[in-house]
N, C-alpha and C positions, 0 to 999 in steps of 0.2 A: 278870725281864727283864734285870736287870743281869748275871746270871750268863751270859747268852748273848752278851754283848758281848765282842768280841775285845780283845786288848791295844791294837791300833791304834784301835779304836772308842773305847776309854777315853782314849787320848792325844788323839784328835780332839776329844772332848767337853771334855777339860781345856783345850785351846787355845781352842776355840770359846766356852767360858764364861769367858774371861779368866783362865785358870789357876785355875779353880774359883771365882773371885769371884762370878760370876753364879749359882752354885749355893748359896752360903752367905749372900749379902747379900739379905735379903727385900725391901728397898726400894731404889729407884734403882740397880739393878744396872748399867745403862748408864753412869751417872756414875762409879760405883766401878770398873767394868770399863775405863773410859777411862784409868785410872791407868797401865796398861802402855803405853798409847799415848804418854804423856808421855816416857817413857824412849826409846821407839822414835823419836819425833820428834827428840829430841836427837841420837840416833845418825845418823839420816838427814840431818840438816842439816849434818853434817860432810862430806857428799859434795858434789861439784859439782852445780849445779842440774839439769843434764841427767840425772845419775845419780839424783837425788832423784825426778824424774819417772818414770824407769824403775822405781825401787824401789817407788814408790807404785802403779804399774800392776801390778807383780808381787804386791804385798801385797793389792791389790784382787781379783785373780784367786784368790789363795790364800784370802782371806776368803770368796769365793763357795763354794769347795769345803768349807771348814771349817763354814760356816754351814748349807749344804745338808745335809751329813751329820748335823750336830747336830740340825737340825730333824726329820729322818727318825727319829733315835734317840729324841728327846723326844716326838715325835708331836703337836706343837703348832705351828701356823703362826706364824712369827716370834716364837718363845718369848722372853720378856724375859730369860731366863737366858742367852741367847746374846749375847755381847758382842764377839765377834771383829769384827763390823761397826764397832763403835765404836773399839776399840783398834788394829786393823790399818789403818784408814783415817785415823786421827788425823794422821799425818805429812802427808797431803795438804793439810790446812788450814794448813800452815806452810812449804810449798815456797818456798825462796829467802830466807826470813827467818832471819837469823843469831842464833838464839835463845841460843846459847852466849855471845854478847857482850852480852846484855841483862840488866837486873836481874831478880831472881826474880819481881817483881810483873808484869812484862811477860808471862811465861809464864802466870801466874795469870789475867791479863786475856784472853789467847788461849784458855785453857781455858774460861773463862766464855762467851766468844763461841761456841766450838765446841759446848758443851753446849746453850746457848740455841737456836742454829740447829737442832741435832739435835732438840730438843724441839718447836720451832715448825714445822719442816719446811715452808719456803715452797715454792710450786709450782715445778716439777712434783714435788718430792721427796715430798710427802704422797701424791699420786696414784700414784706408783710403788710405794708399799707394797703395793698390791693384787696385784702380780706374785708368783707363787708360787715357792717353792724358794729356794736360796741366792742366786740372782741378785736375787730380789725383796727379800730381807733386806738385801742390800748396796747395791743401786742407789740407794735413797733416801738412804742415808748418803753415798754418793759425791757426789750433787748437793748435799746439805746441806754437805758439807765444801768443795765448790767455792765456795759462798756464804761460808762461814767464811774461806776463803783470801782472798777479796776484802776482807772486813771486817778480818781480821787484818793485811793489808797496809796498809790505811788507818790502823789503830792504830799500826803500826810507823812509817809515814812521818810521821804527824802528832803522835805522842806519844812514841815511844821512840827515834827515830833521832837 
């Protein structure tokens, strides 16, 4: 099956699996795959807030495409090896927070919040996982990251500001 994949299929799968992390880490691929999201979040927080919102919407649309393609290639609905939904939506949970001006442990706290909410998936995020395709893979993480954004702002305002 792998020999039938085009170069672009392989590139898509590489990106969708968090640059291969989802393929090589047998446990907690979403947590390890989120690592790329940390760097992406630092980069996006250098932008003005309006541009962060636009970037996050663009990343969300891109994640839908990458995840949908990877799901078709891997043949498993919402395959755990697909981590683009985690790392590409990570910046959404930090919009407007000046993470570059904060101590390292603030980003560690934000990371824990993002992962915990992604695992728990409060309603309607958990219910949205039933949707098929790339949209279904991404939409639950979109809502989970909106919850995380609220909690991370509370942490920022009350603990780190």
